[in-house]
N, C-alpha and C positions, 0 to 999 in steps of 0.2 A: 702417583706415576702418571707420566706424560703417554698421552694417547698418539698412539701412530697416526701420521697424518693420512694414510689410506683408508682409514675406519671411517666411513661416514657418521655424521651426527645429524639427527632429524631434531628440529627445535619446533616447539610451539609457540611462534612468536607472541609476544604480549600484546601487539597490534594484529588483529586478524583481518581478513577480508571485509567482512561486516562493517567493521571501524572505519577502515580506509574509504569504504564506498560513502558511508554517512560524511566524513569529513570532507571528501571530493564534493560531494552534492552541496555541503554547506558553502564551499568555496565558489561553486557556480552560481549559488543563488546570492552569495555576496557581491559577484559581479553583477548581476541583475539589479540588485539595490544600487549600485554605485552607477550603472551606466542607464538604467530605465527611468522613467519619467512617473512613477508612482508616488504616492503620497505617504510612503512609509518614510518615518524618520530614520533615516539610513543609519546616522551615529549609534543610537540607541539598539536598532536592531543588530548592528555588527557587534555591538560591545555585549549584548546578551549571548549572541552565537559564539564569539570567542570566549567567555566565561564557561558555556556550556561545554563547548568542545576541550577546555582545560579540565573541566570536571570529568568529563568521559576519559581523558586520557589518564587521569589519576586512577580511575577506578580500574580501567583496564591493567594499568601497573600495579595496582594493590593486589589482584586476584592472580597474579601469576603462581602457578605452583599449587594453588588451591582448588579443591574439588567440591565444596560444601558450603553452606551458609547463605544468609541473606544477600550479601554484596556479591558472592558468584552468581545467585538466582539473578539478581538485577543485572549484572553484567552480560548474561546469555540472553535475557528477555527485553532488555531495553528498547531493540528496534521495534517491537511491537507495541510496546507502550508509548513511544513517541509518535507514532503514524497521526494519530489524531490531532496532535498539537502541529505537526509539520502542514498537515492539510489545512488547517485553520490560519496559518501564517501565510500562505500562499494567495488568501484572498485580496489583500491590497496591492498584489504585484499582477496580477491577471493582466491588465491593462499596460504594463510597464512599457511596451513598444508598439501595440496596436490599439486603434480605437474601434475598428471592426469585430464582427464575430462571424463564427463559421455556421451559426445557428441556419441560415437560409439555404446553406449547402446540404447540411443535415437532414432538414425537412424535406427539401426535394429528393434526396437519397431514399428518405422513407417511403415517400410515394411512388417512386419510381422501381426500387429495388425489393421492397418488403410489402408488396400488394396493399398500400396504403400505410403499412406501419404503424407508428404511434397516432398521426393526425386523425387516421380512420377511427382507431379506438377512442382516443377522446372527444371526438364528435358525437360517437355513439352513446359514450358516458354522459354527455351534457342531454342527450334528448331521451336517454333510458337510464336514470340514475340507478347504480347497481345496490344491490342489496347491503345493508351494514355488515353482515358477516363477511360477505364477500371481501369488501375493503379491508376487512379487519385481518383477513388471512393473507392477503397480500401485502398489507404493511406490516406482518410479523414476519413473512418471508423476507422483505426487503431489511428489515432490522436484524434479521439473524446473520447478517453481514458482522456485527459484533461479536458473535459467538463462533463462527466457522472458524477464523483464524486461530484464536485460541485453543479450539479442541483440535485441530490439526497440531499446534504445536505442543500440547501435553502429550498427545499419542507418541510422537517422536521422542517427547524429552524422556517418556517412562519406557518405550518399547524399542526404540532404535538407537543406535549408536550415536554418540554426540556429534558426531562429524554430520550426519543425516539432518540433525536438528539445525546445526550451524548452517547449512546451505538451504534450507528452508527459511530460515531468517534472510540470509542473502539474497535469494530468489524474492522473496516480499519486498525487500528493500530496494532491489533494482527495479521491480514492477513501479512501484510506489512513486520512487524518485523520477522515474521516467514520466508517469502520469503526471506529476505535478508539475514538470517543465513543459509538458505538452500544453496544460492549462494556461500556460503563459505564451507559448509561441503560437498557438490555435485556440484562443479564447472561444468558448462555447457557453451561453449563458444558460442553457438546458429549458427544456419546454415549459416549465413552471415560470420561469423569468422571463421568458421570449415571447411566449404567446397569451394573448388576452383572455382571462377566465380561467387560467389554470393555476393560479398560484395557490389557493387553497387548498389545504390537504383534504382528501376525500373522506367525508363522514364515516366512523367506526365506532370502536368501542374503547376501552381503556388504554390498549397499546397504539392505537390510532392517534389518540390523544396525547401520548407521550412522546411518539415519534414527531407530531406536529411541534411540540415545544422543543425537541432535539434539533430538528431542521431549520426552525425559524432562529434559532439562538447561533448556529453553526455554518448551516450552508450558505452559500455566497453565488452570486452570478459569475460563471466562469470556470466551474469546476465540474463540467460536465464531459468533456470529450478527451480521452476516452473515459468509458466507466472502470474506473480503478477498482470499485467494489465487484463488478464480476471478473476483472483480471485476477484479483486475489482470490477470489472464490474459485475459480479454475485451477489456481496452483495449490489450493486444499486438496485436489483430486489427487496429487502427488504422495500425499500421507495416505492413500488409502488401503495400501497392504498392512498397516499399523493400527487401523481403526477398529478392526473386529466387529463387533456387533453394531458399532455407531455408523458402519460404512453406509447402508441403505438409508437409514434417516438422514444422515448427513447429504446424501445424493439428492432425496427429496427435497429437502430444505433449500439446497442449492437451486434446483429447477425453479422453485417457487421465488427464491430470491431473483432469479434471472426475469421472470415474469414481473415481479413486484417492481423493479426498475423502469418498467415502461407503464404498467397499470396504473402507479402514483404519481405519473407525468414527471418523473425525476430525470428519464434518460430518453432520447430517440433509442429506435431500434438499432440505428447506426452505431450508437456510442456501445451499445451491447456487442454489437458483431466486432467492433474493433477492440474491444476490451477483452472479447474471448480470444482473438489472434494474438493479443499482446501477452496475454497469460499463458497461452499456448508457447509462444517462442520463447518467453522466458522460461518457462519450466524446463525446455529442451536445453538450452544454450546455457543458462545461469549457472551450472557447475563448472562449465568451462571456463566462463569469465570469472568465477570465484578462484580456479586453480590458476589463472593468469595473475589477479592479485596475489594469490599466496606465493607465486615464485617471486614476484616483485619485493613483496615485503622481507622473504627470506635473505633477500640480497643485501639488507641494510643490518650490519651488526649491531647498532644502537637498537633495533627492533626485536633483532632474534636474540632476548634474552630468558626465554621461557625455558620450561623444563626440557632437558634431553630426554629423548625415548630410546636412545641406544646407550649402552654401558660402555665406559671405555675400559681398554684390558690393561 
């Protein structure tokens, strides 16, 4: 029986806001590759991303109407899985447009606004080498970044409506993509690449050694401002109603992470401050941006082929 026209149909479009956001980011980054002066092999880069986008679209379409299975899990969690890869690929694009860096400005802001900030701390470290266990503590805190986002995600995955989880992924994506584009528009090399004598990781124990290998293999000059680590960690605070007994340990871990970004010479205090502002801003406005994307996607019949949540009469 045909459904009367006056009965609304609510569809779960197979292309969701988090997917459209990623595709939009890839389009912007593709424009950077085509118009910038980086040494990236543009044709190869665009080819890989075109192929990746097609695979994403096929996964999204294949999971319409499904509620379980490995493919559905991948479809929901892929934004978090892709973040390290998307960070890595921005490295060669950092100086696509500008040769200068904003490090002198950030260094000056630390001195003027934050009571000496990172520079004062790093000078003190050189004259008074910290105990190994202190370095290890802050390195563990800095490395906890890799745990915080999955913890927040799993808390929502098991304890919250699925829409909350999707908004969380959308918010993280919006935060990271903004940060990555700012790496290109406002390149900052970070203290360890900009200031003499700060390149080597502070000595510690096993975790410090592992972090050194990770940073040496993945970090690059230019991915400092703002601190995407700090912004994302702040967004994890939004999951606190669903964290249960993990709330206090996660809060303490986050505070050590904030301190570890400066202690380990990875960021200026200015990076941390702007990262906090960015995270707080997107935690507030990302749901509205997601709804905007949702309304636009629902207007395209080719995309609105998901499940109907209202039965016809």
